[in-house]
MOPAC internal coordinates of N, CA, C and O (Angstrom, degrees):
PM7 1SCF
backbone

  N    0.0000 0     0.00 0     0.00 0    0    0    0
  C    1.4424 1     0.00 0     0.00 0    1    0    0
  C    1.5275 1   108.72 1     0.00 0    2    1    0
  O    1.2310 1   120.15 1   -48.29 1    3    2    1
  N    1.3441 1   117.31 1   131.71 1    3    2    1
  C    1.4605 1   119.83 1  -178.35 1    5    3    2
  C    1.5222 1   112.54 1   -66.57 1    6    5    3
  O    1.2310 1   121.16 1   -34.00 1    7    6    5
  N    1.3058 1   115.39 1   146.00 1    7    6    5
  C    1.4557 1   121.93 1   174.18 1    9    7    6
  C    1.5177 1   109.39 1   -79.32 1   10    9    7
  O    1.2310 1   120.39 1   144.18 1   11   10    9
  N    1.3306 1   116.85 1   -35.82 1   11   10    9
  C    1.4513 1   121.98 1  -176.82 1   13   11   10
  C    1.5145 1   109.75 1  -148.26 1   14   13   11
  O    1.2310 1   120.36 1   -38.71 1   15   14   13
  N    1.3353 1   116.92 1   141.29 1   15   14   13
  C    1.4585 1   121.66 1   170.38 1   17   15   14
  C    1.5218 1   107.46 1  -148.26 1   18   17   15
  O    1.2310 1   120.65 1   -25.19 1   19   18   17
  N    1.3159 1   116.35 1   154.81 1   19   18   17
  C    1.4611 1   121.96 1   179.72 1   21   19   18
  C    1.5202 1   108.37 1  -138.01 1   22   21   19
  O    1.2310 1   120.84 1   -38.74 1   23   22   21
  N    1.3053 1   116.01 1   141.26 1   23   22   21
  C    1.4554 1   121.32 1   176.23 1   25   23   22
  C    1.5251 1   109.28 1   -79.86 1   26   25   23
  O    1.2310 1   120.57 1   -36.14 1   27   26   25
  N    1.3147 1   116.51 1   143.86 1   27   26   25
  C    1.4540 1   122.42 1   179.21 1   29   27   26
  C    1.5281 1   109.48 1   -73.92 1   30   29   27
  O    1.2310 1   120.10 1   -55.89 1   31   30   29
  N    1.3297 1   117.42 1   124.11 1   31   30   29
  C    1.4679 1   122.57 1   177.21 1   33   31   30
  C    1.5209 1   112.95 1   -91.90 1   34   33   31
  O    1.2310 1   119.99 1   171.99 1   35   34   33
  N    1.3175 1   117.63 1    -8.01 1   35   34   33
  C    1.4576 1   121.50 1  -173.31 1   37   35   34
  C    1.5217 1   111.06 1   -91.41 1   38   37   35
  O    1.2310 1   121.06 1   -23.76 1   39   38   37
  N    1.3227 1   115.59 1   156.24 1   39   38   37
  C    1.4625 1   120.99 1   179.52 1   41   39   38
  C    1.5241 1   110.43 1   -71.78 1   42   41   39
  O    1.2310 1   120.97 1   -14.83 1   43   42   41
  N    1.3180 1   115.76 1   165.17 1   43   42   41
  C    1.4660 1   121.15 1   178.54 1   45   43   42
  C    1.5288 1   110.99 1   -61.77 1   46   45   43
  O    1.2310 1   120.01 1   154.89 1   47   46   45
  N    1.3340 1   117.58 1   -25.11 1   47   46   45
  C    1.4620 1   121.37 1   178.33 1   49   47   46
  C    1.5200 1   112.44 1   -62.30 1   50   49   47
  O    1.2310 1   120.15 1   159.50 1   51   50   49
  N    1.3208 1   117.33 1   -20.50 1   51   50   49
  C    1.4686 1   121.74 1  -178.99 1   53   51   50
  C    1.5248 1   112.20 1   -83.15 1   54   53   51
  O    1.2310 1   119.95 1   176.16 1   55   54   53
  N    1.3106 1   117.70 1    -3.84 1   55   54   53
  C    1.4576 1   120.57 1   179.21 1   57   55   54
  C    1.5225 1   112.23 1    95.65 1   58   57   55
  O    1.2310 1   121.37 1     4.05 1   59   58   57
  N    1.2944 1   114.98 1  -175.95 1   59   58   57
  C    1.4593 1   122.55 1  -177.68 1   61   59   58
  C    1.5217 1   109.88 1   -89.12 1   62   61   59
  O    1.2310 1   120.25 1   -55.05 1   63   62   61
  N    1.3257 1   117.12 1   124.95 1   63   62   61
  C    1.4618 1   118.67 1   179.14 1   65   63   62
  C    1.5339 1   110.78 1   -67.49 1   66   65   63
  O    1.2310 1   120.66 1   -25.36 1   67   66   65
  N    1.3260 1   116.34 1   154.64 1   67   66   65
  C    1.4635 1   119.48 1  -177.95 1   69   67   66
  C    1.5232 1   111.40 1   -73.65 1   70   69   67
  O    1.2310 1   121.52 1   -28.94 1   71   70   69
  N    1.3094 1   114.70 1   151.06 1   71   70   69
  C    1.4632 1   121.01 1   168.70 1   73   71   70
  C    1.5179 1   105.20 1  -107.20 1   74   73   71
  O    1.2310 1   120.95 1   -68.60 1   75   74   73
  N    1.3074 1   115.78 1   111.40 1   75   74   73
  C    1.4621 1   120.43 1  -173.64 1   77   75   74
  C    1.5138 1   109.36 1  -110.22 1   78   77   75
  O    1.2310 1   121.25 1   -52.66 1   79   78   77
  N    1.3245 1   115.21 1   127.34 1   79   78   77
  C    1.4609 1   121.45 1   178.41 1   81   79   78
  C    1.5157 1   109.21 1  -125.93 1   82   81   79
  O    1.2310 1   121.15 1   -29.68 1   83   82   81
  N    1.2885 1   115.41 1   150.32 1   83   82   81
  C    1.4667 1   120.98 1   179.12 1   85   83   82
  C    1.5318 1   108.04 1  -128.02 1   86   85   83
  O    1.2310 1   121.24 1  -125.68 1   87   86   85
  N    1.3078 1   115.22 1    54.32 1   87   86   85
  C    1.4591 1   120.45 1  -174.39 1   89   87   86
  C    1.5181 1   113.67 1   -65.78 1   90   89   87
  O    1.2310 1   119.61 1   148.55 1   91   90   89
  N    1.3228 1   118.35 1   -31.45 1   91   90   89
  C    1.4617 1   119.37 1  -179.09 1   93   91   90
  C    1.5287 1   112.25 1  -101.46 1   94   93   91
  O    1.2310 1   119.78 1  -175.64 1   95   94   93
  N    1.3258 1   118.03 1     4.36 1   95   94   93
  C    1.4544 1   121.48 1   172.25 1   97   95   94
  C    1.5125 1   116.35 1    76.42 1   98   97   95
  O    1.2310 1   119.33 1  -164.50 1   99   98   97
  N    1.3372 1   118.89 1    15.50 1   99   98   97
  C    1.4625 1   119.09 1  -177.59 1  101   99   98
  C    1.5349 1   113.27 1  -106.36 1  102  101   99
  O    1.2310 1   120.15 1  -167.32 1  103  102  101
  N    1.3293 1   117.32 1    12.68 1  103  102  101
  C    1.4665 1   120.31 1  -179.01 1  105  103  102
  C    1.5297 1   110.04 1  -123.54 1  106  105  103
  O    1.2310 1   121.01 1   -56.76 1  107  106  105
  N    1.3217 1   115.67 1   123.24 1  107  106  105
  C    1.4595 1   121.39 1   171.54 1  109  107  106
  C    1.5276 1   106.21 1   -83.14 1  110  109  107
  O    1.2310 1   120.00 1   -45.22 1  111  110  109
  N    1.3300 1   117.61 1   134.78 1  111  110  109
  C    1.4583 1   122.03 1  -179.09 1  113  111  110
  C    1.5195 1   109.51 1  -127.30 1  114  113  111
  O    1.2310 1   120.79 1   -48.07 1  115  114  113
  N    1.3277 1   116.09 1   131.93 1  115  114  113
  C    1.4561 1   122.19 1   174.65 1  117  115  114
  C    1.5181 1   109.44 1  -127.64 1  118  117  115
  O    1.2310 1   120.11 1   -36.61 1  119  118  117
  N    1.3370 1   117.39 1   143.39 1  119  118  117
  C    1.4663 1   122.93 1  -178.82 1  121  119  118
  C    1.5239 1   109.08 1  -126.27 1  122  121  119
  O    1.2310 1   120.59 1   -37.72 1  123  122  121
  N    1.3368 1   116.48 1   142.28 1  123  122  121
  C    1.4610 1   121.59 1   177.95 1  125  123  122
  C    1.5156 1   109.81 1  -144.10 1  126  125  123
  O    1.2310 1   121.12 1   -39.58 1  127  126  125
  N    1.3222 1   115.47 1   140.42 1  127  126  125
  C    1.4626 1   121.38 1   172.46 1  129  127  126
  C    1.5172 1   107.07 1  -130.82 1  130  129  127
  O    1.2310 1   120.46 1   -55.78 1  131  130  129
  N    1.3300 1   116.72 1   124.22 1  131  130  129
  C    1.4587 1   119.35 1  -177.71 1  133  131  130
  C    1.5284 1   111.53 1   -85.03 1  134  133  131
  O    1.2310 1   121.13 1     2.33 1  135  134  133
  N    1.3223 1   115.45 1  -177.67 1  135  134  133
  C    1.4645 1   120.88 1  -175.35 1  137  135  134
  C    1.5272 1   113.59 1   -66.33 1  138  137  135
  O    1.2310 1   120.02 1   166.25 1  139  138  137
  N    1.3311 1   117.56 1   -13.75 1  139  138  137
  C    1.4633 1   122.45 1   178.44 1  141  139  138
  C    1.5318 1   111.83 1   -98.71 1  142  141  139
  O    1.2310 1   120.22 1  -176.78 1  143  142  141
  N    1.3172 1   117.19 1     3.22 1  143  142  141
  C    1.4598 1   121.25 1  -178.84 1  145  143  142
  C    1.5130 1   113.88 1    84.13 1  146  145  143
  O    1.2310 1   120.05 1  -175.07 1  147  146  145
  N    1.3392 1   117.51 1     4.93 1  147  146  145
  C    1.4621 1   120.87 1   178.20 1  149  147  146
  C    1.5253 1   108.42 1   -73.48 1  150  149  147
  O    1.2310 1   121.06 1   -46.23 1  151  150  149
  N    1.3034 1   115.58 1   133.77 1  151  150  149
  C    1.4684 1   121.72 1  -173.31 1  153  151  150
  C    1.5253 1   111.86 1  -111.10 1  154  153  151
  O    1.2310 1   121.66 1   -35.22 1  155  154  153
  N    1.3375 1   114.44 1   144.78 1  155  154  153
  C    1.4593 1   122.75 1   177.88 1  157  155  154
  C    1.5199 1   109.46 1  -135.52 1  158  157  155
  O    1.2310 1   121.21 1   -36.59 1  159  158  157
  N    1.3230 1   115.30 1   143.41 1  159  158  157
  C    1.4607 1   121.78 1   174.89 1  161  159  158
  C    1.5271 1   107.52 1  -129.24 1  162  161  159
  O    1.2310 1   120.94 1   -53.97 1  163  162  161
  N    1.3284 1   115.80 1   126.03 1  163  162  161
  C    1.4640 1   121.95 1   176.40 1  165  163  162
  C    1.5149 1   107.70 1  -109.03 1  166  165  163
  O    1.2310 1   120.70 1   -46.58 1  167  166  165
  N    1.3201 1   116.27 1   133.42 1  167  166  165
  C    1.4628 1   120.80 1   173.06 1  169  167  166
  C    1.5191 1   108.71 1  -126.63 1  170  169  167
  O    1.2310 1   121.54 1   -33.34 1  171  170  169
  N    1.3205 1   114.65 1   146.66 1  171  170  169
  C    1.4604 1   121.24 1   177.76 1  173  171  170
  C    1.5111 1   107.65 1  -137.55 1  174  173  171
  O    1.2310 1   121.00 1   -62.27 1  175  174  173
  N    1.3222 1   115.69 1   117.73 1  175  174  173
  C    1.4509 1   121.06 1   179.19 1  177  175  174
  C    1.5280 1   107.92 1   -79.37 1  178  177  175
  O    1.2310 1   120.37 1   -65.53 1  179  178  177
  N    1.3118 1   116.89 1   114.47 1  179  178  177
  C    1.4600 1   121.65 1  -176.25 1  181  179  178
  C    1.5229 1   112.96 1   -69.28 1  182  181  179
  O    1.2310 1   120.33 1   158.14 1  183  182  181
  N    1.3347 1   116.97 1   -21.86 1  183  182  181
  C    1.4672 1   120.29 1   178.13 1  185  183  182
  C    1.5264 1   111.23 1   -81.88 1  186  185  183
  O    1.2310 1   120.21 1   129.97 1  187  186  185
  N    1.3261 1   117.21 1   -50.03 1  187  186  185
  C    1.4645 1   120.68 1  -177.72 1  189  187  186
  C    1.5250 1   112.77 1   -86.88 1  190  189  187
  O    1.2310 1   120.39 1   167.73 1  191  190  189
  N    1.3435 1   116.86 1   -12.27 1  191  190  189
  C    1.4720 1   123.86 1  -179.09 1  193  191  190
  C    1.5242 1   111.40 1    61.95 1  194  193  191
  O    1.2310 1   120.07 1  -145.33 1  195  194  193
  N    1.3563 1   117.47 1    34.67 1  195  194  193
  C    1.4594 1   123.02 1  -179.90 1  197  195  194
  C    1.5284 1   109.76 1  -109.33 1  198  197  195
  O    1.2310 1   120.91 1   -46.07 1  199  198  197
  N    1.3338 1   115.86 1   133.93 1  199  198  197
  C    1.4473 1   121.54 1   178.48 1  201  199  198
  C    1.5181 1   111.75 1  -109.56 1  202  201  199
  O    1.2310 1   120.85 1   -33.44 1  203  202  201
  N    1.3420 1   115.98 1   146.56 1  203  202  201
  C    1.4605 1   122.03 1   177.19 1  205  203  202
  C    1.5193 1   109.25 1  -138.45 1  206  205  203
  O    1.2310 1   121.27 1   -33.26 1  207  206  205
  N    1.3256 1   115.18 1   146.74 1  207  206  205
  C    1.4512 1   122.84 1   175.98 1  209  207  206
  C    1.5110 1   108.08 1  -122.28 1  210  209  207
  O    1.2310 1   121.06 1   -45.87 1  211  210  209
  N    1.3366 1   115.58 1   134.13 1  211  210  209
  C    1.4614 1   120.94 1   177.08 1  213  211  210
  C    1.5170 1   107.99 1  -129.86 1  214  213  211
  O    1.2310 1   121.01 1   -39.14 1  215  214  213
  N    1.3344 1   115.67 1   140.86 1  215  214  213
  C    1.4510 1   120.03 1   177.55 1  217  215  214
  C    1.5094 1   110.90 1  -151.08 1  218  217  215
  O    1.2310 1   121.02 1   -26.45 1  219  218  217
  N    1.3189 1   115.66 1   153.55 1  219  218  217
  C    1.4564 1   120.46 1   178.75 1  221  219  218
  C    1.5195 1   112.18 1   -59.55 1  222  221  219
  O    1.2310 1   120.32 1   143.21 1  223  222  221
  N    1.3328 1   117.00 1   -36.79 1  223  222  221
  C    1.4654 1   120.43 1   178.41 1  225  223  222
  C    1.5254 1   112.31 1   -69.00 1  226  225  223
  O    1.2310 1   120.19 1   166.33 1  227  226  225
  N    1.3132 1   117.23 1   -13.67 1  227  226  225
  C    1.4691 1   122.59 1   177.49 1  229  227  226
  C    1.5267 1   109.74 1  -110.49 1  230  229  227
  O    1.2310 1   120.69 1  -154.71 1  231  230  229
  N    1.3413 1   116.29 1    25.29 1  231  230  229
  C    1.4735 1   122.86 1   179.03 1  233  231  230
  C    1.5172 1   112.59 1    59.12 1  234  233  231
  O    1.2310 1   120.24 1  -156.16 1  235  234  233
  N    1.3162 1   117.15 1    23.84 1  235  234  233
  C    1.4697 1   124.59 1   179.76 1  237  235  234
  C    1.5226 1   112.90 1    61.46 1  238  237  235
  O    1.2310 1   119.88 1  -167.83 1  239  238  237
  N    1.3284 1   117.84 1    12.17 1  239  238  237
  C    1.4704 1   120.57 1   177.99 1  241  239  238
  C    1.5268 1   109.65 1   -76.60 1  242  241  239
  O    1.2310 1   119.83 1   -38.24 1  243  242  241
  N    1.3338 1   117.93 1   141.76 1  243  242  241
  C    1.4670 1   119.73 1  -179.51 1  245  243  242
  C    1.5245 1   111.89 1   -69.17 1  246  245  243
  O    1.2310 1   121.33 1   -48.34 1  247  246  245
  N    1.3277 1   115.06 1   131.66 1  247  246  245
  C    1.4527 1   122.85 1   174.88 1  249  247  246
  C    1.5220 1   107.44 1  -112.20 1  250  249  247
  O    1.2310 1   120.38 1   -51.72 1  251  250  249
  N    1.3139 1   116.89 1   128.28 1  251  250  249
  C    1.4680 1   120.49 1  -179.69 1  253  251  250
  C    1.5246 1   110.00 1   -65.40 1  254  253  251
  O    1.2310 1   120.93 1   -42.88 1  255  254  253
  N    1.3227 1   115.82 1   137.12 1  255  254  253
  C    1.4582 1   122.24 1   174.70 1  257  255  254
  C    1.5243 1   106.80 1  -112.25 1  258  257  255
  O    1.2310 1   121.04 1   -57.83 1  259  258  257
  N    1.3138 1   115.61 1   122.17 1  259  258  257
  C    1.4604 1   121.74 1  -178.09 1  261  259  258
  C    1.5220 1   109.49 1  -112.90 1  262  261  259
  O    1.2310 1   120.55 1   -34.09 1  263  262  261
  N    1.3027 1   116.55 1   145.91 1  263  262  261
  C    1.4572 1   120.78 1   174.43 1  265  263  262
  C    1.5162 1   109.74 1   -85.70 1  266  265  263
  O    1.2310 1   120.75 1   -57.34 1  267  266  265
  N    1.3253 1   116.17 1   122.66 1  267  266  265
  C    1.4650 1   121.87 1   178.80 1  269  267  266
  C    1.5229 1   106.81 1  -124.14 1  270  269  267
  O    1.2310 1   120.39 1   -71.15 1  271  270  269
  N    1.3254 1   116.86 1   108.85 1  271  270  269
  C    1.4547 1   120.62 1  -179.10 1  273  271  270
  C    1.5224 1   113.16 1    60.89 1  274  273  271
  O    1.2310 1   120.59 1  -147.45 1  275  274  273
  N    1.3264 1   116.48 1    32.55 1  275  274  273
  C    1.4577 1   120.69 1   177.98 1  277  275  274
  C    1.5214 1   114.53 1    86.60 1  278  277  275
  O    1.2310 1   120.10 1   177.01 1  279  278  277
  N    1.3380 1   117.42 1    -2.99 1  279  278  277
  C    1.4593 1   120.36 1   177.33 1  281  279  278
  C    1.5232 1   109.46 1  -118.81 1  282  281  279
  O    1.2310 1   120.25 1   -26.55 1  283  282  281
  N    1.3362 1   117.13 1   153.45 1  283  282  281
  C    1.4557 1   119.61 1  -177.20 1  285  283  282
  C    1.5281 1   112.03 1   -78.66 1  286  285  283
  O    1.2310 1   121.15 1   -34.00 1  287  286  285
  N    1.3033 1   115.41 1   146.00 1  287  286  285
  C    1.4642 1   121.84 1   175.30 1  289  287  286
  C    1.5221 1   107.77 1  -130.39 1  290  289  287
  O    1.2310 1   120.88 1   -46.86 1  291  290  289
  N    1.3306 1   115.91 1   133.14 1  291  290  289
  C    1.4586 1   121.97 1   176.91 1  293  291  290
  C    1.5247 1   107.69 1  -136.89 1  294  293  291
  O    1.2310 1   120.36 1   -34.15 1  295  294  293
  N    1.3229 1   116.92 1   145.85 1  295  294  293
  C    1.4547 1   121.81 1  -178.70 1  297  295  294
  C    1.5311 1   109.66 1   -81.99 1  298  297  295
  O    1.2310 1   121.18 1  -112.67 1  299  298  297
  N    1.3406 1   115.35 1    67.33 1  299  298  297
  C    1.4588 1   122.31 1  -179.27 1  301  299  298
  C    1.5208 1   107.14 1  -161.29 1  302  301  299
  O    1.2310 1   120.12 1   -39.33 1  303  302  301
  N    1.3034 1   117.37 1   140.67 1  303  302  301
  C    1.4596 1   120.75 1   177.72 1  305  303  302
  C    1.5241 1   109.21 1   -80.86 1  306  305  303
  O    1.2310 1   121.12 1   -58.29 1  307  306  305
  N    1.3221 1   115.46 1   121.71 1  307  306  305
  C    1.4601 1   121.96 1   178.29 1  309  307  306
  C    1.5184 1   108.93 1  -116.23 1  310  309  307
  O    1.2310 1   120.70 1   -32.11 1  311  310  309
  N    1.3413 1   116.27 1   147.89 1  311  310  309
  C    1.4600 1   118.29 1   174.95 1  313  311  310
  C    1.5248 1   108.96 1   -79.42 1  314  313  311
  O    1.2310 1   120.17 1    -5.24 1  315  314  313
  N    1.3178 1   117.27 1   174.76 1  315  314  313
  C    1.4641 1   120.79 1  -172.90 1  317  315  314
  C    1.5404 1   112.97 1   -60.81 1  318  317  315
  O    1.2310 1   118.82 1   132.86 1  319  318  317
  N    1.3512 1   119.86 1   -47.14 1  319  318  317
  C    1.4673 1   118.19 1   177.73 1  321  319  318
  C    1.5324 1   112.81 1   -61.10 1  322  321  319
  O    1.2310 1   120.11 1   143.13 1  323  322  321
  N    1.3377 1   117.40 1   -36.87 1  323  322  321
  C    1.4620 1   120.57 1   178.14 1  325  323  322
  C    1.5276 1   111.01 1   -65.15 1  326  325  323
  O    1.2310 1   120.54 1   138.52 1  327  326  325
  N    1.3284 1   116.57 1   -41.48 1  327  326  325
  C    1.4647 1   120.69 1   177.23 1  329  327  326
  C    1.5254 1   111.05 1   -62.18 1  330  329  327
  O    1.2310 1   120.67 1   136.43 1  331  330  329
  N    1.3264 1   116.33 1   -43.57 1  331  330  329
  C    1.4673 1   120.30 1  -179.87 1  333  331  330
  C    1.5259 1   110.51 1   -62.86 1  334  333  331
  O    1.2310 1   120.35 1   137.77 1  335  334  333
  N    1.3328 1   116.94 1   -42.23 1  335  334  333
  C    1.4644 1   121.16 1   178.27 1  337  335  334
  C    1.5299 1   110.43 1   -62.14 1  338  337  335
  O    1.2310 1   120.52 1   132.74 1  339  338  337
  N    1.3512 1   116.62 1   -47.26 1  339  338  337
  C    1.4627 1   120.14 1  -178.80 1  341  339  338
  C    1.5262 1   110.80 1   -62.88 1  342  341  339
  O    1.2310 1   119.92 1   140.22 1  343  342  341
  N    1.3123 1   117.77 1   -39.78 1  343  342  341
  C    1.4664 1   120.82 1   177.47 1  345  343  342
  C    1.5254 1   111.13 1   -61.48 1  346  345  343
  O    1.2310 1   120.42 1   138.09 1  347  346  345
  N    1.3337 1   116.80 1   -41.91 1  347  346  345
  C    1.4631 1   120.29 1   177.73 1  349  347  346
  C    1.5222 1   112.05 1   -63.42 1  350  349  347
  O    1.2310 1   120.83 1   136.70 1  351  350  349
  N    1.3338 1   116.02 1   -43.30 1  351  350  349
  C    1.4695 1   119.97 1   177.44 1  353  351  350
  C    1.5244 1   110.32 1   -62.26 1  354  353  351
  O    1.2310 1   120.56 1   134.95 1  355  354  353
  N    1.3289 1   116.54 1   -45.05 1  355  354  353
  C    1.4705 1   121.26 1  -178.27 1  357  355  354
  C    1.5234 1   110.66 1   -60.06 1  358  357  355
  O    1.2310 1   120.84 1   133.26 1  359  358  357
  N    1.3207 1   115.99 1   -46.74 1  359  358  357
  C    1.4638 1   119.89 1  -179.38 1  361  359  358
  C    1.5172 1   111.30 1   -62.88 1  362  361  359
  O    1.2310 1   120.29 1   136.49 1  363  362  361
  N    1.3275 1   117.05 1   -43.51 1  363  362  361
  C    1.4634 1   120.40 1   179.69 1  365  363  362
  C    1.5260 1   111.03 1   -64.69 1  366  365  363
  O    1.2310 1   120.47 1   134.46 1  367  366  365
  N    1.3203 1   116.70 1   -45.54 1  367  366  365
  C    1.4692 1   120.64 1  -176.55 1  369  367  366
  C    1.5200 1   112.25 1   -68.87 1  370  369  367
  O    1.2310 1   119.91 1   137.66 1  371  370  369
  N    1.3187 1   117.78 1   -42.34 1  371  370  369
  C    1.4643 1   119.86 1  -175.34 1  373  371  370
  C    1.5266 1   112.12 1   -79.60 1  374  373  371
  O    1.2310 1   119.98 1   162.35 1  375  374  373
  N    1.3266 1   117.65 1   -17.65 1  375  374  373
  C    1.4672 1   120.29 1   176.92 1  377  375  374
  C    1.5208 1   111.39 1   -76.88 1  378  377  375
  O    1.2310 1   120.89 1   157.22 1  379  378  377
  N    1.3172 1   115.91 1   -22.78 1  379  378  377
  C    1.4702 1   121.11 1  -176.93 1  381  379  378
  C    1.5214 1   109.73 1   -80.28 1  382  381  379
  O    1.2310 1   120.90 1   -49.12 1  383  382  381
  N    1.2892 1   115.88 1   130.88 1  383  382  381
  C    1.4716 1   122.64 1   175.77 1  385  383  382
  C    1.5149 1   108.03 1  -121.60 1  386  385  383
  O    1.2310 1   120.83 1   -51.86 1  387  386  385
  N    1.3088 1   116.02 1   128.14 1  387  386  385
  C    1.4713 1   120.06 1   179.70 1  389  387  386
  C    1.5168 1   109.89 1   -60.99 1  390  389  387
  O    1.2310 1   121.31 1   -43.05 1  391  390  389
  N    1.3064 1   115.10 1   136.95 1  391  390  389
  C    1.4542 1   120.18 1   177.12 1  393  391  390
  C    1.5134 1   113.57 1    70.15 1  394  393  391
  O    1.2310 1   120.42 1  -162.07 1  395  394  393
  N    1.3559 1   116.81 1    17.93 1  395  394  393
  C    1.4582 1   120.80 1   178.12 1  397  395  394
  C    1.5097 1   113.50 1    74.36 1  398  397  395
  O    1.2310 1   119.47 1  -165.61 1  399  398  397
  N    1.3130 1   118.62 1    14.39 1  399  398  397
  C    1.4798 1   122.23 1  -177.93 1  401  399  398
  C    1.5086 1   111.13 1   -90.40 1  402  401  399
  O    1.2310 1   120.10 1   180.00 1  403  402  401

């Protein structure tokens, strides 16, 4: 049984939303919906240390998220609440070390 699910608010023109699972526990997942109903999903692979951002406004295609000076950078224009959410996800995901390392 899923812990969390969200309905897609975007039109079919935006593409197929991702189905994200964390069955083996190595993916940090964050979800955000802004005041306009635009949705974002951030994932961070704890093993490879790679972050991705997907959103309906970006056709649900994965955008690489890179750490620059301790803050996340993505090649997409985000509004202030979206930036704050992504920063919180980045800090939470990158602070976690598997096995307490």
